[in-house]
C-alpha positions, 0 to 999 in steps of 0.5 A: 941687770937690765929691766925687759923693754915694754913693747909699744902700744901695749893695751892698757887695763880699762880703768876709764868705763869704756867698754873694751873688745874681747871684756864684755862686762867692761862699764862703770867703775864698781857697777856691773854691767847689765846681764852681767851676775852680782852674786845675787840672784834675784837682784834688779830682778825684771817684774815678774820673774820668781821672787824667793815667794811663789805667791808674792806679786802674783798676777791676777788669775794665777793659782792661789791655793784657794779655787774660789779665790779671786771671785766676784760678789754674785759671780756664778760658782764652778761647775755649773753656776749658780745656787748648788741646788735648785729650789723644789716647785710648790706643790700642785694646789688646784681644788677643782681640779682636785675635786672633779677627780674626786668625782670620776674616780668616785664613779669608776671605782663604784660601778667596779665595785658594783659588778664585783658584788653582784658576780659574787652576790654579796658585798666585800668590806675590803673592796670597799676600803680600796674604793674610798682609798683610790678616790682619796688617794686620786683627788688629793695628788692633783688637787693637793692636801686642801680640806675641801679636797679631802672633803670632797674625797670621802663625800664621794667614797660613800657615795661610790660604795652606795652607788656599787650597792646599786649595781650588784642588786640590779645585777641580782635582780637582772638574774632573777627576773631574767630581763636585761641589765640595763632594763632594770636600771633604766625602767625599773630603778625605783624597785633597786633603791627600794630593795637596798632600802629593805636589805640595808643592815648594819654592814651596809652602813659600815661599808659607807662608812669604811670607804669615807674612812679609807678616801681620808687615809688614801688622801693623806697618802698621797700628800 
């Protein structure tokens, strides 16, 4: 049998490594051309491409599962930064101001106590306790729990109760003598103090002591 005659200028198989038109993968022998699939989806992978480990060769700032990873020492924490809780400011401890507040509270509370005692013409133990508590609480609230402030509050509370007793006696004498209250206090104050000395008994001194004890309790309550 005769063999078929090959047509002239038949295209030859590219073994020389030169690219041939129509063959996008032609290249060096045994080596795939750039970009051609090799069967390994990660072979000769470009930097930054996935490698099978989602965290391998991770770029700075990428999530790692730890929200605080990569944080520089001393760097502020998220959600406001800095320490989670600011330290509480130190308590105010102004001794002089606390003593002045105790004096002012004692004068006001003593006058109110005297008005109540003069109106009902008798002393009330609860009112004396209230006077002392008010003086001690106000002074310690401003001056702190300093022993000097507490001591001043106790002394001023005794004076407040004594002032209230004098105001009450002055009101009673004003009603009995039918003279103005201001005249009794201004012109006959010696008579008022003498009447207090004559009328003082165990309950009178007890009310003074209750005022001092209540002042200490009020100071501790405020502190």
